[in-house]
N, C-alpha and C positions, 0 to 999 in steps of 0.2 A: 608498247605493251598492250596485250589484249587479254582481258578476263573472260574466263569462260562464264556464260550466262546462267541465271538463276533456273532456266529451263533444264539445264543439265543436272540440277540438283534433285529435282522433284521426284525422280524415280530412284534415288539412291538409297532410300531406307530399306526398300525390299531387297535390293542387290547387295547390300552391305550387311544383312541380318546375320549371316554365318561368321562374319569378320568381327562382329560387335565385341564378344568376350575379349579377343586379343587386343583390340583397339583400345577398349576401355581400360583393361589392365596395364598396358604400357603408357596410356595417356597421350599417345601419339597416333595420328596427328589431331591436334584440337584447334588448329587455326590454318589460315591459307598458306599454301606452299608456292614456291616459284622454281622454274627451271630455266636455266640460262642456255640458250642456243647460239652457236658461233657463227650463224648464217642470217641473212635477212629474212623478212616475211615472204612467204610464198614459194620457197624452194622445198626440195624433197625432204630435208631434215626438219625444217619448221613444220610442214603438213603432218609428217608422221608424229612428231611430238605432240602436236595439238590433237590428233585423233586419239592417240594413247592417252594423253591427259584428260580428254573428256571422260573416258572410261574410269580412269583412276580417280576422277573427282567423284563419279557415281559410287565407286567402291569405298571410298573413304568418308564421304560427306564433306570434304574440303575443297575449297576451290583451288585449282591449280592456275597459275598465271605464267605465261610463257614470255620471256624477256628475251629479245633479239639483240645481241651483240656482235655483229659481224666485224671482222678484221683480220688481217694477215696472220696466219698460223693458229688461229683461234685464241690469241694471247688475250685480247680484251675479255672475251667471255670467260676464259680460265681466271683472270684476275677478278672479275666480278662475283664469280662463285667462290673462289678461295678467300675473298675478302669477308665472305659472311660467316656467321656462326656455324660451327660443325655440329648441326642439331638436327639435320634431315630436312629442314624446311627450306634449304636452298640447295638445288641439284643442278648438275650440269649434264649437256648432252655432248658426248665425245663420239667421233666417228672414225672410219678407217683414214680419213684425212688427218686426223690427229696423229695416227702412227706415221703416216707420210712426213708430216711436219717435224715429228721427234727424229726422223731419220735425216731429213734433208737440211735443217736449219741448226746452226752451231750454237745460236743464243736465243732459243726458244722462250726463255724467261720463265717456263714452268716445266716440271717433269711429269707427264700424265701418269706414269707407274707410281711414282713416289708420293705425289701431292693428292692423288685422288684414289678413292675406294670404289671398285666396281660393284655395280648393283645388278643391272640385267640388261641384255640386249633387248632392242624393240623389234628390229627387222633387218633383214639381210636383202641384197639386191646386186644383180650384175650390171655390167655395162653392155651396150650394144655397139657393134662396129657396123656401120651403115655406109651406103654409097648413094649417089643420086639415083633416083628412081628411074631415070631414062638412061643411066649410064651404061657404057659399053660392057662392064664386066658384071657378072650376075652372081658370082660365089667368091668366097674368099680365096678358093684355090687358083680361080682365074686371075684374081689380084696379084697373087704370089707369083704366079707364072709370068705376068706382065713385069713385076718388079725385078725378077731375076734376069729377065731379058732385056730390061732397060734400066741398068744401074743408075740410081741418082734420081729418076724421074717420078718415083712415087713421092706423093704428099699425103701426110697423115694429120689430121686436124683434131685438136682438143681444146679444152678451155685452160687459160692460166698455166704458166710454167710453175711448177711446185705441186699442181693438183694432183689427186689420185688419177685421173684420166690422164695426165701428162705421163706420170710414171708408168701407167698401163700401157702407153705407146712405147715408153723406154724398154719395158720388159719385151714387148712384141719385137722390137728391133734387136734386142740382145739375144732372143731364142731363134730368131730368123736369120740373123746376120746380114739382113738387108741393109742397102744404103738407101735411106729415105730421108726426106725433109720433114721435120716436125714444124707444124704451123700453129702458134698459139694464138687464140681468139680471146677477146676481153670477157665474153660470156656466151652462154648457151645460144642466145638468139643470132648472134653473129656466126657462130659455128655451124648452126643448123642452115643458115641461108647460104653459107660458103659450100656446104655439102651439097645443098639441092642444085645450086649453080654449077656443081662439078669443079669448083676451085681446089677441092681436096679429093683425093681418091678414096680415102677412109676418113670417117669422123667417129669419135669414140665419146660416148656419154650415156646417161641412164635411159631406161625405156621411159620413165616419166618425161623426160626432155624430148624424146623423138616418137613417142608412141602415136600421137594424132597424125603426124606426117607419115609415118609408116602406113597407117590405115589409109591414108589418103593417096597412097602410091608415090608420093613426093620423095620418099626416101626407101631405100631397099635394104633391108636387114641382111648382113653377110654372116655374122656369127655372133655369140654371146660369150661373155668373159669368163663365166664360172666354170666349175668343174663338171657341171650337169646342166642339161637344157632347162630353159626358163619356162615356167608355166605360162607367162605371158606370150611367148613364142615358140611354142613347142615343135614347130616344124623347122626351126632354124637350129642348125648344129652349133656346138661350142668351138671355140677357137682350136682346142686341142683335137677335136674330131676332124677339123679342117685341114690338118697336117702339121700342127705346132704343139707337139706333147710337151706337157708340163706347164702350159699356160693356164693359169687360174687366178683370176682376181675377182674376189667377192666383197663388195663393201658393206659396211654395217653402221647402224645407228644405235647408241646405247646410251643409258643412263648412269652416272656415277655420282658419288657424294664426296665432299671435301674430306681429306684424310683428318681423323679425329672424331668422325661421326660414329655413335655408339654401334656396336655390333648388332644389338637387337632391333635398332631401327633400320639398318641396312637389311636385316633378315625380313622384317615386315615389310619393307618397300619392295624388296624382291619378289615376296609372295604376291602383293597386289598389282605390280607391273606384269608379272607372268599371267596372272589371271586376267589382266586387262587385254593383253596381246592374243590370249587364247580365246576371247570373245568372237564368236562368227562374224558378227557385225564389224569389228575391228579388221578381222583377217579379210573380209571382203573389200573393205575400203583400202586396205593396204594393197591387195592384189591389183586393184584398179590402176595403182602407180607402179606396178610391176615389183612389189616388195614382197617377200615372204615373211609374214608375222612370225616372229621366233623370240621367245624368252630365253634366259640362261641362268645358270647359277653364278654367283659372284666369281667363283674360282674359274669357271670356263670363260667369263668374259675377260678376267684378268690375264689368261693365258692367251687368249686371242689378241689382246693388245700387245702383248710383249712378243708373241710370234710375228705380227704383222710388222712391228718396228724391226724386228731382225730380218725378216724378209725384204723390207724396202731398203735397209742398210745394204744388204747383199746385191740388190738390183743397182742400186747407186754406185757401189763399189766397182762391180763389174763392167758396168756401162761407162764408167769415168766421168759421171755427172759431177760437176763441181757443187759442193755444199755451199749453202747460201748463209748470209749474215743479214739480219735485220738491222737497218740503219736508223 
């Protein structure tokens, strides 16, 4: 558990002047808040939450504490958030991975749609499909041609079975009809090393994971997973542009509140979070990680969660992926 320092609060008086009447009228927040993140410290979800949290602290005048509760399916984090009072002082970070888990696991032990209230997105980001920097194929089209000419010889690496990256590879396989081997790695460092060695022909993960190795020439970006090109890699085509129409995987990090949190508090938090991620300094820091800072209305976020659950359910059904049960 890491608390934001007093330094972050010094400049908050001027920054929160315009919000003072609303804050004073509601009485919220008048003490420290916390947000539970379903990943360990140092990952992309943790870092984006801390960056946005610093700004939220400045805007509200109340310290935000980030609590890391990693665990399969995000269940530990969900339990921690849902076990607290529904008063706006305990929030939860849910991600596209939550939608994947809701589709893939039969006993997730919480329902993200029914148990949480959407507040706002923080940021959106794509995955990058990379190959070894000195590899023989320099574009996704070349990789596809190789795979078609050599059935079963293509290897595609991602982290962890059941991750969004894994299902991104599953969607790739479904849309191309290619016969390839999925290679699951324990974590990003192992995946990155495997890609640089050429153990896998394609590796899929975030720009935050691969960016420094791309800059060093150790990894070559083949395509980005979203519907449009990434600001971080503007010269790299999308997967759809590279010959796989309909391929679109955009991940997101977002803030939710436990069900029962008063509507006026959700509205106030939404306004403050959207103001936080619209701040130029926050946008710049997010962009360095390959993330587009983007707030949303609660309704937009709720629709995004539902549509992504439906999307990944369809991918799992079409690909014949066996749904999993936590033991």
